[in-house]
Biopython code that builds the backbone (N, CA, C, O; Angstrom):
import numpy as np
from Bio.PDB.StructureBuilder import StructureBuilder

atoms = [
    (1, "MET", "N", (101.129, 98.916, 136.521)),
    (1, "MET", "CA", (100.017, 98.011, 136.387)),
    (1, "MET", "C", (100.119, 97.197, 135.093)),
    (1, "MET", "O", (99.709, 96.037, 135.046)),
    (2, "ARG", "N", (100.664, 97.812, 134.056)),
    (2, "ARG", "CA", (100.782, 97.092, 132.789)),
    (2, "ARG", "C", (101.760, 95.936, 132.906)),
    (2, "ARG", "O", (101.520, 94.863, 132.355)),
    (3, "PHE", "N", (102.861, 96.144, 133.618)),
    (3, "PHE", "CA", (103.830, 95.067, 133.784)),
    (3, "PHE", "C", (103.241, 93.925, 134.606)),
    (3, "PHE", "O", (103.519, 92.757, 134.336)),
    (4, "ILE", "N", (102.445, 94.251, 135.586)),
    (4, "ILE", "CA", (101.835, 93.212, 136.411)),
    (4, "ILE", "C", (100.863, 92.383, 135.577)),
    (4, "ILE", "O", (100.842, 91.157, 135.685)),
    (5, "MET", "N", (100.063, 93.040, 134.750)),
    (5, "MET", "CA", (99.134, 92.297, 133.891)),
    (5, "MET", "C", (99.886, 91.450, 132.869)),
    (5, "MET", "O", (99.501, 90.311, 132.606)),
    (6, "ALA", "N", (100.945, 91.992, 132.298)),
    (6, "ALA", "CA", (101.746, 91.223, 131.340)),
    (6, "ALA", "C", (102.422, 90.046, 132.035)),
    (6, "ALA", "O", (102.509, 88.957, 131.468)),
    (7, "GLY", "N", (102.900, 90.257, 133.255)),
    (7, "GLY", "CA", (103.537, 89.179, 134.004)),
    (7, "GLY", "C", (102.577, 88.050, 134.321)),
    (7, "GLY", "O", (102.925, 86.877, 134.185)),
    (8, "VAL", "N", (101.375, 88.396, 134.740)),
    (8, "VAL", "CA", (100.372, 87.371, 135.028)),
    (8, "VAL", "C", (100.031, 86.602, 133.755)),
    (8, "VAL", "O", (99.891, 85.379, 133.789)),
    (9, "ALA", "N", (99.899, 87.305, 132.636)),
    (9, "ALA", "CA", (99.588, 86.640, 131.363)),
    (9, "ALA", "C", (100.718, 85.702, 130.937)),
    (9, "ALA", "O", (100.452, 84.602, 130.453)),
    (10, "LEU", "N", (101.967, 86.119, 131.109)),
    (10, "LEU", "CA", (103.097, 85.271, 130.719)),
    (10, "LEU", "C", (103.220, 84.036, 131.607)),
    (10, "LEU", "O", (103.487, 82.939, 131.115)),
    (11, "VAL", "N", (103.029, 84.208, 132.898)),
    (11, "VAL", "CA", (103.088, 83.057, 133.805)),
    (11, "VAL", "C", (101.951, 82.087, 133.486)),
    (11, "VAL", "O", (102.154, 80.873, 133.464)),
    (12, "PHE", "N", (100.765, 82.618, 133.239)),
    (12, "PHE", "CA", (99.630, 81.768, 132.867)),
    (12, "PHE", "C", (99.922, 81.020, 131.570)),
    (12, "PHE", "O", (99.636, 79.827, 131.461)),
    (13, "ALA", "N", (100.491, 81.719, 130.584)),
    (13, "ALA", "CA", (100.825, 81.078, 129.308)),
    (13, "ALA", "C", (101.868, 79.984, 129.505)),
    (13, "ALA", "O", (101.789, 78.936, 128.864)),
    (14, "GLY", "N", (102.837, 80.210, 130.375)),
    (14, "GLY", "CA", (103.851, 79.196, 130.637)),
    (14, "GLY", "C", (103.256, 77.933, 131.227)),
    (14, "GLY", "O", (103.579, 76.829, 130.787)),
    (15, "PHE", "N", (102.393, 78.083, 132.216)),
    (15, "PHE", "CA", (101.766, 76.909, 132.810)),
    (15, "PHE", "C", (100.797, 76.245, 131.837)),
    (15, "PHE", "O", (100.662, 75.021, 131.836)),
    (16, "LEU", "N", (100.125, 77.038, 131.015)),
    (16, "LEU", "CA", (99.206, 76.481, 130.029)),
    (16, "LEU", "C", (99.958, 75.655, 128.987)),
    (16, "LEU", "O", (99.537, 74.548, 128.651)),
    (17, "VAL", "N", (101.055, 76.183, 128.482)),
    (17, "VAL", "CA", (101.867, 75.443, 127.503)),
    (17, "VAL", "C", (102.415, 74.172, 128.138)),
    (17, "VAL", "O", (102.404, 73.114, 127.508)),
    (18, "LEU", "N", (102.889, 74.260, 129.360)),
    (18, "LEU", "CA", (103.414, 73.082, 130.053)),
    (18, "LEU", "C", (102.326, 72.032, 130.241)),
    (18, "LEU", "O", (102.569, 70.842, 130.037)),
    (19, "GLY", "N", (101.142, 72.459, 130.624)),
    (19, "GLY", "CA", (100.056, 71.508, 130.859)),
    (19, "GLY", "C", (99.516, 70.876, 129.595)),
    (19, "GLY", "O", (99.195, 69.687, 129.586)),
    (20, "VAL", "N", (99.411, 71.654, 128.523)),
    (20, "VAL", "CA", (98.810, 71.137, 127.296)),
    (20, "VAL", "C", (99.794, 70.285, 126.499)),
    (20, "VAL", "O", (99.437, 69.207, 126.025)),
    (21, "PHE", "N", (101.020, 70.759, 126.350)),
    (21, "PHE", "CA", (101.973, 70.084, 125.476)),
    (21, "PHE", "C", (103.040, 69.280, 126.220)),
    (21, "PHE", "O", (103.865, 68.628, 125.579)),
    (22, "GLY", "N", (103.045, 69.308, 127.531)),
    (22, "GLY", "CA", (104.122, 68.686, 128.288)),
    (22, "GLY", "C", (104.093, 67.176, 128.338)),
    (22, "GLY", "O", (105.128, 66.555, 128.579)),
    (23, "ASP", "N", (102.941, 66.562, 128.117)),
    (23, "ASP", "CA", (102.834, 65.117, 128.250)),
    (23, "ASP", "C", (103.686, 64.376, 127.221)),
    (23, "ASP", "O", (104.278, 63.346, 127.542)),
    (24, "ALA", "N", (103.756, 64.874, 126.012)),
    (24, "ALA", "CA", (104.552, 64.210, 124.969)),
    (24, "ALA", "C", (106.031, 64.211, 125.329)),
    (24, "ALA", "O", (106.742, 63.247, 125.041)),
    (25, "TYR", "N", (106.493, 65.269, 125.948)),
    (25, "TYR", "CA", (107.905, 65.356, 126.309)),
    (25, "TYR", "C", (108.215, 64.572, 127.577)),
    (25, "TYR", "O", (109.348, 64.136, 127.778)),
    (26, "ARG", "N", (107.226, 64.395, 128.420)),
    (26, "ARG", "CA", (107.434, 63.605, 129.632)),
    (26, "ARG", "C", (107.673, 62.143, 129.292)),
    (26, "ARG", "O", (108.540, 61.504, 129.887)),
    (27, "SER", "N", (106.920, 61.609, 128.347)),
    (27, "SER", "CA", (107.114, 60.205, 127.977)),
    (27, "SER", "C", (108.489, 59.982, 127.353)),
    (27, "SER", "O", (109.092, 58.929, 127.561)),
    (28, "ALA", "N", (108.992, 60.944, 126.601)),
    (28, "ALA", "CA", (110.338, 60.819, 126.029)),
    (28, "ALA", "C", (111.394, 60.803, 127.130)),
    (28, "ALA", "O", (112.372, 60.062, 127.038)),
    (29, "ASN", "N", (111.205, 61.606, 128.160)),
    (29, "ASN", "CA", (112.161, 61.615, 129.272)),
    (29, "ASN", "C", (112.139, 60.304, 130.048)),
    (29, "ASN", "O", (113.191, 59.806, 130.450)),
    (30, "VAL", "N", (110.961, 59.746, 130.260)),
    (30, "VAL", "CA", (110.854, 58.478, 130.982)),
    (30, "VAL", "C", (111.526, 57.369, 130.184)),
    (30, "VAL", "O", (112.271, 56.565, 130.745)),
    (31, "GLN", "N", (111.269, 57.319, 128.881)),
    (31, "GLN", "CA", (111.905, 56.293, 128.049)),
    (31, "GLN", "C", (113.418, 56.447, 128.041)),
    (31, "GLN", "O", (114.148, 55.457, 128.098)),
    (32, "ASN", "N", (113.883, 57.670, 127.970)),
    (32, "ASN", "CA", (115.319, 57.928, 127.936)),
    (32, "ASN", "C", (115.989, 57.503, 129.244)),
    (32, "ASN", "O", (117.116, 57.008, 129.233)),
    (33, "ALA", "N", (115.305, 57.693, 130.353)),
    (33, "ALA", "CA", (115.891, 57.373, 131.656)),
    (33, "ALA", "C", (115.803, 55.885, 131.995)),
    (33, "ALA", "O", (116.689, 55.360, 132.670)),
    (34, "GLU", "N", (114.762, 55.201, 131.546)),
    (34, "GLU", "CA", (114.511, 53.834, 131.997)),
    (34, "GLU", "C", (114.936, 52.746, 131.016)),
    (34, "GLU", "O", (115.252, 51.633, 131.436)),
    (35, "PHE", "N", (114.949, 53.042, 129.728)),
    (35, "PHE", "CA", (115.171, 51.999, 128.731)),
    (35, "PHE", "C", (116.351, 52.354, 127.838)),
    (35, "PHE", "O", (116.764, 53.511, 127.762)),
    (36, "GLU", "N", (116.886, 51.341, 127.163)),
    (36, "GLU", "CA", (117.979, 51.572, 126.222)),
    (36, "GLU", "C", (117.467, 52.152, 124.909)),
    (36, "GLU", "O", (118.107, 53.014, 124.307)),
    (37, "ASP", "N", (116.313, 51.673, 124.474)),
    (37, "ASP", "CA", (115.748, 52.094, 123.193)),
    (37, "ASP", "C", (114.548, 52.996, 123.431)),
    (37, "ASP", "O", (113.740, 52.749, 124.325)),
    (38, "CYS", "N", (114.440, 54.037, 122.630)),
    (38, "CYS", "CA", (113.273, 54.911, 122.682)),
    (38, "CYS", "C", (112.338, 54.529, 121.545)),
    (38, "CYS", "O", (112.783, 54.269, 120.427)),
    (39, "MET", "N", (111.059, 54.496, 121.828)),
    (39, "MET", "CA", (110.068, 54.115, 120.830)),
    (39, "MET", "C", (109.112, 55.278, 120.597)),
    (39, "MET", "O", (108.767, 56.018, 121.519)),
    (40, "GLU", "N", (108.693, 55.418, 119.344)),
    (40, "GLU", "CA", (107.690, 56.425, 118.993)),
    (40, "GLU", "C", (106.394, 55.681, 118.702)),
    (40, "GLU", "O", (106.350, 54.807, 117.835)),
    (41, "TYR", "N", (105.345, 56.032, 119.430)),
    (41, "TYR", "CA", (104.073, 55.335, 119.296)),
    (41, "TYR", "C", (103.108, 56.175, 118.482)),
    (41, "TYR", "O", (103.046, 57.396, 118.625)),
    (42, "SER", "N", (102.352, 55.495, 117.623)),
    (42, "SER", "CA", (101.359, 56.152, 116.789)),
    (42, "SER", "C", (100.111, 55.282, 116.765)),
    (42, "SER", "O", (100.185, 54.077, 117.006)),
    (43, "GLU", "N", (98.980, 55.882, 116.480)),
    (43, "GLU", "CA", (97.735, 55.123, 116.476)),
    (43, "GLU", "C", (97.565, 54.285, 115.215)),
    (43, "GLU", "O", (96.897, 53.251, 115.248)),
    (44, "ASP", "N", (98.155, 54.711, 114.109)),
    (44, "ASP", "CA", (97.896, 54.040, 112.839)),
    (44, "ASP", "C", (99.038, 53.153, 112.345)),
    (44, "ASP", "O", (98.941, 52.601, 111.249)),
    (45, "ARG", "N", (100.103, 52.999, 113.106)),
    (45, "ARG", "CA", (101.210, 52.135, 112.693)),
    (45, "ARG", "C", (101.882, 51.561, 113.942)),
    (45, "ARG", "O", (101.687, 52.063, 115.049)),
    (46, "PRO", "N", (102.669, 50.510, 113.754)),
    (46, "PRO", "CA", (103.342, 49.915, 114.925)),
    (46, "PRO", "C", (104.430, 50.844, 115.468)),
    (46, "PRO", "O", (104.871, 51.760, 114.774)),
    (47, "PRO", "N", (104.860, 50.606, 116.703)),
    (47, "PRO", "CA", (105.906, 51.457, 117.294)),
    (47, "PRO", "C", (107.194, 51.411, 116.481)),
    (47, "PRO", "O", (107.583, 50.366, 115.959)),
    (48, "MET", "N", (107.843, 52.569, 116.386)),
    (48, "MET", "CA", (109.103, 52.674, 115.652)),
    (48, "MET", "C", (110.193, 53.112, 116.614)),
    (48, "MET", "O", (109.971, 53.945, 117.492)),
    (49, "GLU", "N", (111.378, 52.535, 116.433)),
    (49, "GLU", "CA", (112.510, 52.911, 117.274)),
    (49, "GLU", "C", (113.044, 54.269, 116.815)),
    (49, "GLU", "O", (113.206, 54.505, 115.618)),
    (50, "THR", "N", (113.315, 55.159, 117.771)),
    (50, "THR", "CA", (113.831, 56.488, 117.459)),
    (50, "THR", "C", (115.089, 56.748, 118.275)),
    (50, "THR", "O", (115.428, 55.996, 119.188)),
    (51, "ASP", "N", (115.759, 57.814, 117.929)),
    (51, "ASP", "CA", (116.985, 58.203, 118.627)),
    (51, "ASP", "C", (116.619, 58.897, 119.937)),
    (51, "ASP", "O", (115.870, 59.874, 119.937)),
    (52, "CYS", "N", (117.145, 58.397, 121.042)),
    (52, "CYS", "CA", (116.852, 58.991, 122.350)),
    (52, "CYS", "C", (117.457, 60.387, 122.479)),
    (52, "CYS", "O", (116.912, 61.233, 123.188)),
    (53, "GLY", "N", (118.563, 60.632, 121.809)),
    (53, "GLY", "CA", (119.200, 61.944, 121.877)),
    (53, "GLY", "C", (118.341, 63.036, 121.272)),
    (53, "GLY", "O", (118.268, 64.143, 121.806)),
    (54, "GLU", "N", (117.685, 62.728, 120.147)),
    (54, "GLU", "CA", (116.801, 63.717, 119.527)),
    (54, "GLU", "C", (115.597, 63.998, 120.411)),
    (54, "GLU", "O", (115.157, 65.142, 120.527)),
    (55, "ALA", "N", (115.067, 62.960, 121.030)),
    (55, "ALA", "CA", (113.936, 63.154, 121.938)),
    (55, "ALA", "C", (114.349, 64.007, 123.132)),
    (55, "ALA", "O", (113.584, 64.856, 123.589)),
    (56, "ALA", "N", (115.550, 63.783, 123.630)),
    (56, "ALA", "CA", (116.035, 64.577, 124.761)),
    (56, "ALA", "C", (116.259, 66.031, 124.352)),
    (56, "ALA", "O", (115.985, 66.941, 125.134)),
    (57, "GLN", "N", (116.753, 66.256, 123.140)),
    (57, "GLN", "CA", (116.947, 67.632, 122.673)),
    (57, "GLN", "C", (115.616, 68.361, 122.549)),
    (57, "GLN", "O", (115.508, 69.528, 122.926)),
    (58, "GLY", "N", (114.609, 67.682, 122.025)),
    (58, "GLY", "CA", (113.287, 68.293, 121.933)),
    (58, "GLY", "C", (112.715, 68.607, 123.301)),
    (58, "GLY", "O", (112.074, 69.640, 123.497)),
    (59, "SER", "N", (112.950, 67.712, 124.240)),
    (59, "SER", "CA", (112.471, 67.926, 125.601)),
    (59, "SER", "C", (113.159, 69.120, 126.252)),
    (59, "SER", "O", (112.514, 69.914, 126.937)),
    (60, "VAL", "N", (114.463, 69.249, 126.039)),
    (60, "VAL", "CA", (115.209, 70.378, 126.606)),
    (60, "VAL", "C", (114.752, 71.688, 125.968)),
    (60, "VAL", "O", (114.624, 72.699, 126.658)),
    (61, "ALA", "N", (114.506, 71.680, 124.661)),
    (61, "ALA", "CA", (114.032, 72.892, 123.985)),
    (61, "ALA", "C", (112.653, 73.298, 124.501)),
    (61, "ALA", "O", (112.395, 74.482, 124.718)),
    (62, "PHE", "N", (111.772, 72.325, 124.696)),
    (62, "PHE", "CA", (110.444, 72.619, 125.230)),
    (62, "PHE", "C", (110.539, 73.176, 126.644)),
    (62, "PHE", "O", (109.871, 74.155, 126.977)),
    (63, "PHE", "N", (111.370, 72.553, 127.472)),
    (63, "PHE", "CA", (111.546, 73.036, 128.838)),
    (63, "PHE", "C", (112.133, 74.447, 128.841)),
    (63, "PHE", "O", (111.767, 75.271, 129.679)),
    (64, "GLY", "N", (113.039, 74.726, 127.907)),
    (64, "GLY", "CA", (113.600, 76.074, 127.787)),
    (64, "GLY", "C", (112.537, 77.097, 127.431)),
    (64, "GLY", "O", (112.541, 78.206, 127.964)),
    (65, "LEU", "N", (111.623, 76.736, 126.533)),
    (65, "LEU", "CA", (110.528, 77.639, 126.165)),
    (65, "LEU", "C", (109.634, 77.932, 127.363)),
    (65, "LEU", "O", (109.291, 79.085, 127.624)),
    (66, "VAL", "N", (109.262, 76.890, 128.084)),
    (66, "VAL", "CA", (108.405, 77.074, 129.260)),
    (66, "VAL", "C", (109.126, 77.886, 130.325)),
    (66, "VAL", "O", (108.531, 78.766, 130.948)),
    (67, "LEU", "N", (110.399, 77.594, 130.535)),
    (67, "LEU", "CA", (111.180, 78.340, 131.523)),
    (67, "LEU", "C", (111.318, 79.808, 131.120)),
    (67, "LEU", "O", (111.284, 80.690, 131.978)),
    (68, "ALA", "N", (111.473, 80.073, 129.832)),
    (68, "ALA", "CA", (111.565, 81.456, 129.360)),
    (68, "ALA", "C", (110.251, 82.198, 129.586)),
    (68, "ALA", "O", (110.261, 83.355, 130.007)),
    (69, "LEU", "N", (109.129, 81.551, 129.312)),
    (69, "LEU", "CA", (107.831, 82.188, 129.557)),
    (69, "LEU", "C", (107.636, 82.488, 131.041)),
    (69, "LEU", "O", (107.219, 83.585, 131.411)),
    (70, "LEU", "N", (107.939, 81.509, 131.882)),
    (70, "LEU", "CA", (107.778, 81.721, 133.320)),
    (70, "LEU", "C", (108.751, 82.774, 133.843)),
    (70, "LEU", "O", (108.377, 83.610, 134.666)),
    (71, "GLY", "N", (109.988, 82.739, 133.373)),
    (71, "GLY", "CA", (110.979, 83.727, 133.806)),
    (71, "GLY", "C", (110.610, 85.133, 133.381)),
    (71, "GLY", "O", (110.747, 86.077, 134.159)),
    (72, "ALA", "N", (110.142, 85.279, 132.142)),
    (72, "ALA", "CA", (109.717, 86.605, 131.675)),
    (72, "ALA", "C", (108.517, 87.095, 132.472)),
    (72, "ALA", "O", (108.413, 88.283, 132.777)),
    (73, "GLY", "N", (107.615, 86.186, 132.808)),
    (73, "GLY", "CA", (106.459, 86.572, 133.609)),
    (73, "GLY", "C", (106.842, 87.016, 135.008)),
    (73, "GLY", "O", (106.323, 88.013, 135.510)),
    (74, "VAL", "N", (107.741, 86.286, 135.637)),
    (74, "VAL", "CA", (108.195, 86.671, 136.983)),
    (74, "VAL", "C", (108.953, 87.992, 136.926)),
    (74, "VAL", "O", (108.779, 88.845, 137.796)),
    (75, "PHE", "N", (109.796, 88.166, 135.903)),
    (75, "PHE", "CA", (110.519, 89.429, 135.742)),
    (75, "PHE", "C", (109.548, 90.600, 135.592)),
    (75, "PHE", "O", (109.733, 91.647, 136.211)),
    (76, "ALA", "N", (108.516, 90.420, 134.773)),
    (76, "ALA", "CA", (107.537, 91.490, 134.584)),
    (76, "ALA", "C", (106.756, 91.758, 135.869)),
    (76, "ALA", "O", (106.442, 92.908, 136.175)),
    (77, "LEU", "N", (106.442, 90.710, 136.616)),
    (77, "LEU", "CA", (105.743, 90.910, 137.888)),
    (77, "LEU", "C", (106.596, 91.696, 138.874)),
    (77, "LEU", "O", (106.109, 92.621, 139.524)),
    (78, "VAL", "N", (107.854, 91.332, 138.984)),
    (78, "VAL", "CA", (108.746, 92.040, 139.908)),
    (78, "VAL", "C", (108.948, 93.473, 139.451)),
    (78, "VAL", "O", (108.921, 94.396, 140.265)),
    (79, "LYS", "N", (109.152, 93.666, 138.152)),
    (79, "LYS", "CA", (109.344, 95.018, 137.633)),
    (79, "LYS", "C", (108.085, 95.865, 137.844)),
    (79, "LYS", "O", (108.182, 97.046, 138.179)),
    (80, "GLY", "N", (106.932, 95.278, 137.654)),
    (80, "GLY", "CA", (105.688, 96.010, 137.872)),
    (80, "GLY", "C", (105.442, 96.333, 139.330)),
    (80, "GLY", "O", (104.899, 97.390, 139.651)),
    (81, "TYR", "N", (105.838, 95.434, 140.216)),
    (81, "TYR", "CA", (105.629, 95.662, 141.639)),
    (81, "TYR", "C", (106.608, 96.689, 142.193)),
    (81, "TYR", "O", (106.224, 97.550, 142.985)),
    (82, "ARG", "N", (107.863, 96.602, 141.782)),
    (82, "ARG", "CA", (108.896, 97.481, 142.332)),
    (82, "ARG", "C", (109.072, 98.766, 141.552)),
    (82, "ARG", "O", (109.499, 99.779, 142.105)),
    (83, "GLY", "N", (108.749, 98.733, 140.284)),
    (83, "GLY", "CA", (109.097, 99.848, 139.417)),
    (83, "GLY", "C", (108.198, 101.053, 139.571)),
    (83, "GLY", "O", (107.067, 100.972, 140.050)),
    (84, "LYS", "N", (108.749, 102.171, 139.145)),
    (84, "LYS", "CA", (107.997, 103.419, 139.143)),
    (84, "LYS", "C", (107.640, 103.816, 137.714)),
    (84, "LYS", "O", (107.093, 104.895, 137.487)),
    (85, "TRP", "N", (107.944, 102.957, 136.761)),
    (85, "TRP", "CA", (107.768, 103.298, 135.360)),
    (85, "TRP", "C", (106.311, 103.629, 135.042)),
    (85, "TRP", "O", (106.036, 104.613, 134.355)),
    (86, "ASP", "N", (105.385, 102.822, 135.533)),
    (86, "ASP", "CA", (103.974, 103.068, 135.268)),
    (86, "ASP", "C", (103.445, 104.275, 136.026)),
    (86, "ASP", "O", (102.480, 104.902, 135.590)),
    (87, "ASN", "N", (104.054, 104.604, 137.142)),
    (87, "ASN", "CA", (103.542, 105.685, 137.978)),
    (87, "ASN", "C", (104.130, 107.041, 137.639)),
    (87, "ASN", "O", (103.645, 108.058, 138.135)),
    (88, "GLU", "N", (105.153, 107.083, 136.816)),
    (88, "GLU", "CA", (105.814, 108.347, 136.512)),
    (88, "GLU", "C", (105.477, 108.861, 135.118)),
    (88, "GLU", "O", (106.353, 109.358, 134.411)),
    (89, "ALA", "N", (104.237, 108.746, 134.728)),
    (89, "ALA", "CA", (103.824, 109.285, 133.434)),
    (89, "ALA", "C", (103.661, 110.797, 133.567)),
    (89, "ALA", "O", (103.121, 111.299, 134.552)),
    (90, "ARG", "N", (104.139, 111.500, 132.554)),
    (90, "ARG", "CA", (104.001, 112.960, 132.564)),
    (90, "ARG", "C", (102.533, 113.319, 132.360)),
    (90, "ARG", "O", (101.816, 112.606, 131.658)),
    (91, "PRO", "N", (102.083, 114.408, 132.959)),
    (91, "PRO", "CA", (100.665, 114.770, 132.824)),
    (91, "PRO", "C", (100.236, 114.975, 131.370)),
    (91, "PRO", "O", (99.095, 114.674, 131.018)),
    (92, "GLU", "N", (101.125, 115.477, 130.530)),
    (92, "GLU", "CA", (100.726, 115.701, 129.136)),
    (92, "GLU", "C", (100.629, 114.400, 128.338)),
    (92, "GLU", "O", (100.060, 114.388, 127.246)),
    (93, "ASP", "N", (101.178, 113.308, 128.872)),
    (93, "ASP", "CA", (101.091, 112.019, 128.190)),
    (93, "ASP", "C", (99.885, 111.201, 128.631)),
    (93, "ASP", "O", (99.590, 110.169, 128.028)),
    (94, "MET", "N", (99.190, 111.639, 129.661)),
    (94, "MET", "CA", (98.058, 110.878, 130.178)),
    (94, "MET", "C", (96.857, 111.026, 129.255)),
    (94, "MET", "O", (96.562, 112.108, 128.748)),
    (95, "LEU", "N", (96.181, 109.913, 129.057)),
    (95, "LEU", "CA", (94.986, 109.878, 128.227)),
    (95, "LEU", "C", (93.875, 109.202, 129.000)),
    (95, "LEU", "O", (94.114, 108.557, 130.020)),
    (96, "GLY", "N", (92.683, 109.351, 128.515)),
    (96, "GLY", "CA", (91.566, 108.661, 129.119)),
    (96, "GLY", "C", (90.541, 109.620, 129.668)),
    (96, "GLY", "O", (90.668, 110.835, 129.512)),
    (97, "PRO", "N", (89.520, 109.076, 130.314)),
    (97, "PRO", "CA", (88.450, 109.909, 130.856)),
    (97, "PRO", "C", (88.989, 110.889, 131.894)),
    (97, "PRO", "O", (89.761, 110.506, 132.773)),
    (98, "GLY", "N", (88.596, 112.109, 131.796)),
    (98, "GLY", "CA", (89.006, 113.121, 132.758)),
    (98, "GLY", "C", (90.234, 113.902, 132.352)),
    (98, "GLY", "O", (90.618, 114.828, 133.067)),
    (99, "TYR", "N", (90.873, 113.575, 131.234)),
    (99, "TYR", "CA", (92.059, 114.298, 130.777)),
    (99, "TYR", "C", (91.777, 114.897, 129.409)),
    (99, "TYR", "O", (91.238, 114.238, 128.520)),
    (100, "ARG", "N", (92.154, 116.169, 129.260)),
    (100, "ARG", "CA", (91.898, 116.870, 128.005)),
    (100, "ARG", "C", (93.080, 116.793, 127.054)),
    (100, "ARG", "O", (92.937, 117.155, 125.886)),
    (101, "GLY", "N", (94.226, 116.341, 127.498)),
    (101, "GLY", "CA", (95.386, 116.264, 126.637)),
    (101, "GLY", "C", (96.372, 117.386, 126.866)),
    (101, "GLY", "O", (97.479, 117.347, 126.330)),
    (102, "ASP", "N", (96.000, 118.395, 127.654)),
    (102, "ASP", "CA", (96.927, 119.488, 127.931)),
    (102, "ASP", "C", (97.545, 119.358, 129.321)),
    (102, "ASP", "O", (98.198, 120.284, 129.802)),
    (103, "GLY", "N", (97.341, 118.219, 129.959)),
    (103, "GLY", "CA", (97.943, 117.986, 131.261)),
    (103, "GLY", "C", (97.057, 118.392, 132.420)),
    (103, "GLY", "O", (97.433, 118.214, 133.578)),
    (104, "LYS", "N", (95.897, 118.931, 132.129)),
    (104, "LYS", "CA", (94.988, 119.360, 133.195)),
    (104, "LYS", "C", (93.750, 118.473, 133.179)),
    (104, "LYS", "O", (93.189, 118.186, 132.122)),
    (105, "PRO", "N", (93.338, 118.047, 134.354)),
    (105, "PRO", "CA", (92.133, 117.196, 134.411)),
    (105, "PRO", "C", (90.862, 117.963, 134.110)),
    (105, "PRO", "O", (89.775, 117.385, 134.120)),
]
sb = StructureBuilder()
sb.init_structure("model")
sb.init_model(0)
sb.init_chain("A")
sb.init_seg("    ")
for serial, (resi, resn, name, xyz) in enumerate(atoms, 1):
    if name == "N":
        sb.init_residue(resn, " ", resi, " ")
    sb.init_atom(name, np.array(xyz, "f"), 0.0, 1.0, " ", f" {name:<3s}", serial, name[0])
structure = sb.get_structure()
């Protein structure tokens, strides 16, 4: 059950990071694919020309982070669903309501 909860949290975090921070990297990819020059836009100064290669590297690094979060989440979900790790706790290691610590309920 712990792996399933961790997997759901990681997948949620991956989609959250992609949704919140992904727009800045999407515009860099569009500029890189459609135009010769990449521009950096700011609210307080005129557009500045930037290196498209650096923008692409940042985009790849961001995509790698999101992919790692999603992959770790899926791995944890599969491990939690298929695994016996959570179900094979020794009775003396169980804690919580109904257990005295000596393995007897």
